[in-house]
Residue frames as qw, qx, qy, qz and C-alpha x, y, z in Angstrom:
[[0.858, 0.454, -0.179, 0.162, -0.48, -3.67, 8.85],
 [0.687, -0.596, 0.228, 0.349, 3.00, -4.54, 10.09],
 [0.089, 0.755, -0.502, -0.412, 6.25, -3.70, 8.35],
 [0.342, -0.148, 0.901, 0.224, 6.64, -7.40, 7.38],
 [0.483, 0.587, 0.643, -0.094, 3.20, -7.32, 5.69],
 [0.237, 0.885, -0.074, -0.393, 4.14, -4.06, 3.92],
 [0.130, -0.580, 0.709, 0.381, 7.32, -5.63, 2.54],
 [0.406, 0.121, 0.896, 0.133, 5.27, -8.50, 1.04],
 [0.463, 0.702, 0.327, -0.432, 2.86, -6.25, -0.92],
 [0.368, -0.030, 0.650, 0.664, 3.09, -6.52, -4.71],
 [0.294, 0.105, -0.325, -0.893, 1.28, -5.05, -7.64],
 [0.544, -0.195, -0.673, -0.462, -2.35, -6.20, -7.51],
 [0.317, -0.229, -0.791, 0.471, -2.46, -6.73, -3.78],
 [0.282, -0.681, -0.380, -0.559, -5.54, -5.25, -2.06],
 [0.255, -0.072, -0.594, 0.760, -5.56, -3.20, 1.17],
 [0.255, -0.749, -0.527, -0.310, -8.36, -1.68, 3.18],
 [0.008, 0.512, -0.299, 0.806, -8.45, 1.34, 5.42],
 [0.232, -0.236, -0.832, 0.445, -9.19, 0.60, 9.11],
 [0.168, 0.299, 0.328, -0.880, -11.40, 3.69, 9.22],
 [0.642, 0.384, -0.050, -0.662, -13.39, 2.72, 6.07],
 [0.432, -0.203, 0.871, 0.118, -13.22, -1.05, 5.50],
 [0.680, 0.542, 0.448, -0.206, -15.79, -0.95, 2.68],
 [0.455, 0.846, -0.226, -0.161, -13.35, 0.71, 0.34],
 [0.885, -0.136, 0.301, 0.328, -10.66, -1.50, -1.16],
 [0.159, 0.890, -0.322, -0.280, -7.47, -0.17, -2.70],
 [0.947, 0.203, 0.116, 0.219, -5.36, -2.09, -5.22],
 [0.449, -0.627, 0.345, 0.535, -1.59, -1.56, -5.28],
 [0.688, 0.687, 0.224, 0.065, -0.74, -0.12, -8.69],
 [0.413, 0.804, -0.222, 0.365, 2.59, 1.66, -8.31],
 [0.765, -0.440, -0.134, 0.451, 5.89, 1.74, -6.42],
 [0.207, 0.926, -0.104, 0.297, 7.75, 5.04, -5.89],
 [0.745, -0.236, -0.193, 0.594, 11.27, 5.62, -4.66],
 [0.009, 0.986, 0.052, 0.157, 11.95, 9.09, -3.30],
 [0.515, -0.733, 0.340, 0.285, 15.39, 10.48, -2.93],
 [0.233, 0.736, -0.540, -0.335, 18.55, 10.00, -4.93],
 [0.321, 0.303, -0.888, -0.129, 18.96, 6.24, -4.67],
 [0.797, -0.269, -0.444, -0.310, 17.21, 3.03, -3.74],
 [0.090, -0.524, 0.669, -0.518, 17.67, 2.46, -0.02],
 [0.009, 0.051, 0.981, -0.184, 15.61, -0.72, 0.36],
 [0.231, -0.453, -0.753, -0.417, 12.01, -1.73, 0.15],
 [0.311, -0.592, -0.607, 0.429, 11.20, -0.32, 3.57],
 [0.104, -0.451, -0.009, 0.886, 11.76, 3.24, 2.15],
 [0.018, 0.215, 0.677, 0.703, 9.44, 2.78, -0.81],
 [0.400, 0.258, 0.328, -0.816, 6.05, 4.35, -1.16],
 [0.197, 0.258, 0.908, 0.265, 3.28, 2.23, -2.67],
 [0.333, 0.100, -0.125, -0.929, 0.57, 3.82, -4.76],
 [0.154, 0.297, 0.940, -0.070, -2.94, 2.38, -4.65],
 [0.284, -0.100, -0.320, -0.898, -6.24, 3.20, -6.37],
 [0.472, 0.102, 0.623, -0.615, -9.70, 2.76, -4.81],
 [0.155, 0.151, 0.919, 0.330, -11.75, 0.14, -6.57],
 [0.096, 0.743, 0.656, -0.093, -15.01, 2.07, -6.04],
 [0.026, -0.923, -0.128, 0.362, -13.94, 5.77, -5.90],
 [0.739, 0.509, 0.062, 0.438, -10.80, 5.50, -8.08],
 [0.218, -0.955, 0.172, -0.102, -9.13, 7.77, -5.55],
 [0.712, 0.396, -0.429, 0.389, -5.31, 7.53, -5.53],
 [0.600, -0.781, 0.140, -0.101, -3.54, 7.09, -2.19],
 [0.452, 0.567, -0.627, 0.284, 0.02, 6.48, -1.02],
 [0.869, -0.489, -0.043, -0.057, 1.08, 3.92, 1.62],
 [0.457, 0.585, -0.540, 0.396, 4.44, 4.11, 3.32],
 [0.554, -0.106, -0.712, 0.417, 6.01, 3.08, 6.63],
 [0.025, -0.099, 0.324, -0.941, 4.64, 6.24, 8.25],
 [0.588, -0.038, 0.092, -0.803, 0.96, 5.27, 7.83],
 [0.374, 0.063, -0.914, -0.141, 1.01, 1.44, 7.96],
 [0.044, 0.150, 0.818, -0.553, -1.03, 1.38, 11.16],
 [0.471, 0.330, 0.182, -0.798, -4.09, 2.77, 9.32],
 [0.626, 0.337, -0.494, -0.500, -4.19, -0.10, 6.75],
 [0.708, -0.147, 0.675, -0.145, -5.00, -3.86, 6.70],
 [0.049, 0.248, -0.831, -0.495, -4.34, -6.47, 4.03],
 [0.779, 0.194, 0.134, -0.581, -7.40, -7.70, 2.18],
 [0.955, 0.103, 0.261, 0.095, -5.40, -10.11, 0.05],
 [0.300, -0.589, 0.537, 0.524, -1.90, -10.52, -1.40],
 [0.715, 0.579, -0.215, -0.327, -1.40, -10.83, -5.12],
 [0.584, -0.414, 0.691, 0.097, 0.14, -14.27, -5.41]]
């Protein structure tokens, strides 16, 4: 996933791990760490596995490990 793709993700969008493409994760949360909002590129997105219900976090530091399955439009 690129930074541009990350910035387009919304609640309900689905991502897949490049190492385990069978598991889909749905974006369910947006977190802002720190004292103030510094822009979308500094946000951390929370996602939950559709099969395992495992919670994960996606941020600009681990974008390269994820692909977009579909955008919530």
